[in-house]
C-alpha positions as CSV (number, residue, x, y, z in Angstrom):
1,M,-12.0,26.5,186.4
2,N,-10.7,28.2,183.3
3,E,-8.8,26.4,180.5
4,K,-5.4,27.9,181.4
5,F,-5.7,26.8,185.0
6,I,-6.7,23.3,183.9
7,L,-3.7,23.0,181.5
8,T,-1.3,24.3,184.2
9,L,-2.8,21.8,186.7
10,I,-2.3,18.9,184.2
11,E,1.3,19.9,183.6
12,K,2.0,20.1,187.3
13,F,0.3,16.8,187.9
14,D,2.3,15.1,185.1
15,A,5.6,16.4,186.7
16,S,4.6,15.2,190.2
17,R,4.9,11.9,191.9
18,A,1.1,11.7,192.5
19,A,-0.7,8.8,190.9
20,E,-4.2,10.3,191.0
21,L,-6.0,13.6,191.4
22,D,-9.7,14.1,191.8
23,L,-10.7,17.8,192.0
24,N,-14.3,19.0,192.2
25,D,-15.3,22.7,192.6
26,G,-19.1,22.1,192.5
27,T,-19.5,22.9,188.8
28,T,-16.5,21.2,187.3
29,R,-14.9,17.8,188.1
30,L,-11.4,17.0,187.0
31,I,-10.0,13.5,187.4
32,L,-6.3,12.8,186.5
33,K,-4.7,9.3,186.7
34,K,-1.2,8.3,185.6
35,A,-0.7,5.1,183.6
36,G,1.0,2.4,185.6
37,G,0.7,4.2,188.9
38,C,3.4,6.7,190.1
39,S,5.9,7.5,187.4
40,G,7.2,10.8,188.9
41,G,9.0,13.5,187.0
42,G,6.6,13.4,184.0
43,A,8.3,10.3,182.6
44,Q,6.9,9.1,179.4
45,N,7.4,5.7,177.7
46,A,6.7,4.2,174.3
47,A,3.2,3.2,175.5
48,G,2.1,6.9,175.6
49,P,2.0,9.9,178.0
50,A,2.0,9.6,181.7
51,V,-1.5,11.0,182.0
52,S,-3.9,8.3,180.9
53,E,-7.3,9.7,181.8
54,V,-8.7,13.2,181.9
55,H,-12.4,13.8,182.5
56,L,-13.8,17.4,182.5
57,G,-17.3,18.0,183.7
58,L,-17.6,21.0,181.3
59,P,-20.5,21.4,178.9
60,P,-19.5,20.9,175.3
61,A,-19.0,24.1,173.3
62,V,-21.2,22.8,170.5
63,K,-23.8,20.0,170.9
64,V,-25.0,17.6,168.2
65,P,-28.6,18.4,167.3
66,A,-31.1,16.2,169.2
67,E,-32.3,14.6,166.0
68,G,-28.7,13.2,165.4
69,P,-26.8,13.2,162.2
70,A,-28.5,13.8,158.9
71,A,-29.7,10.7,156.9
72,G,-26.6,8.8,155.8
73,G,-24.4,11.0,158.0
74,E,-22.0,10.0,160.7
75,I,-20.3,11.9,163.5
76,I,-16.6,12.1,164.0
77,T,-15.8,12.7,167.7
78,S,-12.7,13.8,169.6
79,P,-10.4,11.0,170.8
80,I,-9.0,13.3,173.6
81,V,-9.6,16.3,175.7
82,A,-8.0,19.2,173.9
83,T,-8.3,22.6,172.4
84,F,-9.7,22.6,168.8
85,Y,-8.0,24.4,166.0
86,A,-9.7,24.4,162.5
87,A,-6.6,25.7,160.7
88,P,-2.8,25.2,160.9
89,G,-2.3,28.9,161.9
90,P,-4.2,32.1,162.7
91,D,-3.9,33.4,159.1
92,A,-4.3,30.1,157.4
93,P,-7.5,28.8,155.8
94,P,-9.3,26.0,157.7
95,F,-8.4,22.4,156.9
96,V,-12.0,21.7,156.0
97,R,-15.4,23.5,155.7
98,A,-18.9,22.3,155.2
99,G,-19.0,20.9,151.7
100,S,-15.3,19.9,151.7
101,R,-14.5,16.5,150.3
102,V,-11.6,14.7,152.0
103,K,-9.7,11.5,151.5
104,A,-8.7,9.0,154.2
105,G,-5.6,10.4,155.9
106,D,-6.4,14.1,155.2
107,T,-6.1,16.4,158.3
108,L,-9.5,17.5,159.6
109,C,-8.3,19.7,162.5
110,I,-5.6,20.1,165.1
111,L,-6.3,19.0,168.7
112,E,-3.8,20.6,171.2
113,A,-3.4,18.7,174.4
114,M,-0.5,19.4,176.9
115,K,1.2,21.5,174.3
116,M,1.2,18.6,171.8
117,M,-0.4,19.4,168.4
118,N,-2.3,16.3,167.3
119,H,-3.6,16.1,163.8
120,L,-7.0,14.5,163.6
121,E,-7.1,12.6,160.3
122,A,-10.1,11.3,158.3
123,E,-10.4,7.5,158.6
124,F,-12.3,7.2,155.4
125,D,-13.2,9.3,152.3
126,C,-16.0,11.6,153.2
127,E,-17.8,14.9,152.6
128,I,-18.0,17.4,155.5
129,L,-21.6,18.2,156.2
130,S,-20.9,20.5,159.2
131,V,-18.1,21.5,161.5
132,L,-19.4,21.3,165.1
133,A,-16.6,23.1,167.0
134,G,-14.8,26.4,166.6
135,T,-11.2,27.4,166.9
136,G,-10.1,27.8,170.5
137,D,-13.0,25.7,171.9
138,L,-12.1,23.3,174.7
139,I,-13.2,19.9,173.5
140,E,-14.2,16.9,175.7
141,Y,-13.3,13.3,175.0
142,D,-15.9,11.8,172.6
143,Q,-17.4,15.3,171.8
144,A,-18.8,15.6,168.3
145,L,-16.5,17.6,166.0
146,F,-17.7,16.9,162.4
147,E,-20.8,15.6,160.8
148,V,-19.8,13.7,157.6
149,K,-21.1,11.6,154.8
150,R,-19.0,8.6,153.5
151,L,-18.1,8.7,149.9
């Protein structure tokens, strides 16, 4: 399954009256569930989007080294399944690079999910030790994105 197909499928599922979809093609498994059962028509409420769970059985684009983060380092992971963008636009410089120092609240990257641009912000002051994803990569939930050191 390619990324465009998956995103189209998610949009169609969100607009449908179906409460759950489990699709497995032998190499990839996609599970979609709507919050609160059948909402139909892609309805959204203040609690969040109609799609509450998305699991993709795709290998991560970049894996954390087997030895884990460097001494004193931590890993910042993705809170959602999305497409990773390191910069606000194709001609813009990246939000952060290895060696960048950021303050809590600074944008680290953009995670696009269902045509929504979500800014991933630093939760604490830190130095970026390495960026573990590249622009355009399909990112899984809880996939490592940045290796950082708290300041």
